[in-house]
Phi, psi and omega in degrees: 000155179233144177256127177250127182213142174234091182291157180300140173081013183223143176251159181090168183245154174222132178252136178237122184273125177251120190247357184208164176302326180297318181287328173297315180296325180288330184283336190305314178300329181282333176289321183271330186096002178199167178269116184289147175230141178049052190225149164260127174235128178237127183243133178278145177242141182231141175080175185290340182260002175073048179292133180295137176237229181288167177210154174235147178229139177212144174298145180289120180296139182287327181274116181296339177294341179271352188297319182297313181295320180294318178301314178298318182294317181293318180297315181293320178301314184288322180293313181297317179297320179295319179295322180295336184250025166112354181189130176290137181292148177265351178189177180223156167235133182245136175236131171245117186241114179203128180281152177297147179250134179060234179270012182289146176263164177300321181295322176299321176297316180301316179290324177296326182269000181304315179300326177294317177300320181292321177296324177292323178295317180294316180299318178291323178296326178295339176262014178062034177233105185289151172265112182281334179205141175226119185244146170246126178247118184205134176059034179079007178233168177222155179224148175256132175270355183249330185271121180270359187276114182293338183291326181252338183228072184291163184297329181278359178082179179235148179283133177288151179290151180295140181303136176082005184251358186261169175298324177298319180297316182294318180294322181292322178296317178298323182281352182084019178268125184242142175262127189261026184091196183273159174302322179298320179295316181296323178288325181296334181291345185251003186261148180298342182300339179292341181238032181296343180275012180245080184292343182276357185291321180295320177296322178295322178294321178300316180296316182295320179296314182296327183280329187283321186301308179294331182295316187284349180282339180284164182295128181071007184293323181295318181294319178294320179296320178296315179298318180295320180296314179293323178294318178294320177299319176297318179298313181292321183298331180294337177292342184269016182279348180287171181293147177277130176303138182259013185271002181139151184294327184294317180288326177296318179291321178298322177295320176297319180300327181286346180278351185234124177285166178300316182291323177293318177299317179299314180298319180290318179300315179292323179293326180285352175291340173284125188293328179290318176301314179301318180292326175293319178295332181291345176288351183269056182258345188274151176287153007271359182278348186297322179296321177292321177296317180298319180293324179292313182298321179294319179297321178293323179297323179290344182269357181275084188258164175054229184289358181263016185303318182293338180295341179292346181302324182290305179294329178293319177298317177297318178298314179296320179295314182296316182296313180297313184297331181262012170104356179267075186298315178302313181294324178298314182294321182296318179292320178292324174297321178295320177300321180286333173290325178287322181213092185299341181263012182282105194292318182299320178297322180293318180295316179291322179295319177294319179297319179297315180293333180273007177060034174289151174287128180303338180300330178295336179266329182302323183300330179291332179270358179259012183297150180293142177290158176291157179308132179084352180273128181265128179249108182299146176284128181292148177302130176090004179174177180270153182296335183257012176296137181284322179076173180289144176260126180236146181293144184278336182203185180280172180289349177293329168085325186297168181300145177245132181075182182291160181249144177290344178079168182289156179295157178298159183299329183271007178228071182298145181266129177261155174304143181303126178095001182257156176263157176302131178081358180275160179265137177282127181305136183290339180278005176086359179286158182253117178276109189288137169273186181304117179087343171088007179221164170293130181244097183290146170255160184274042182294139174085355181266156182294150177300150178218167183296136173081165181289140180220144164058304190264028178298000000 
């Protein structure tokens, strides 16, 4: 089999031949950009040599009764996505990745997940797409559900190669493909547990929510609140201009957390619940300020503690957008997925997540955030550049085209999606241009959701 990949910032193709289950297991982190944990990964194969195409990833459902439905959904998602991007897959490779729990052994995990592997093989077979290999990766070892040869796939499994020591690792480094650690590590960077030692954050959020509501009810209060939020974000972002610690992401994130006080974080979190303010902040995607913006949005997501967990959807969406827009597709998808876990109805996160999975060029979305402001509306200049700078254009995905990672799925039937930038009842221009509405993007409101602390969505 051969892997085809076009990493950001590099021209040309490189083919890496994978000849065994061991090499397939070693290649998975380089295909995704991170080491998956507790995940189902299905990769499409194309042509007689099995060229890698699109892939989907989903967490392994805890309830085994859901496995059959999930297997059918994943198989259909990958086949449909491949067809939309130019070619029906000729085969599939399945990976089941889950570490042992408690006193469980890796082999016990493999046997427990065997019915899931079988359901995935059946679901793909029903679509006339065979599964050429199905592997279980657990506890540093791997097993094949397809190979009966004990000489290459013994019952006790085989040890995975150490990260960074294989020919695949060397070729990936040369090609500019980087593995960002495990999926669990990437998700932990966005979780409040990183700031569990800040007991005053919830009280600061209470104060910020109580102060903001009466303020926006006055004449011009909303506009002033937006200007103050963006001005404070700029001020805080300038503190992130120093060098990033290189001793590990946990220490780097802790250093970032110390740059923002509890009251500043609370004011920014509450201010970003306004969709127009959030969309103005989304314009800060271009370098050199994008890295500072990304660090700030992650730090704010970690401050959404206690009953304010859903408020993290706004900074997480901004973090996902900046990461994806600047070429870090895996980090972007992880952040957008985290936003949807906090608030499944957050429309901008759903739209961006789907666009990322459909391998769209981020430039098609950037234009929506560059709309002209309304008369009298002030748009602060982002640190490190102008708000209307185009910035570098980077490809969103490889030439294989099919969706990468899990999909947010279509919106519910009672929440139809309008083209970005259109008003209800308006006609989409036939020439493909986007007639921008206020702010230039779809601005979801939190209709139908249960009340939560502080102002959300409909400011």
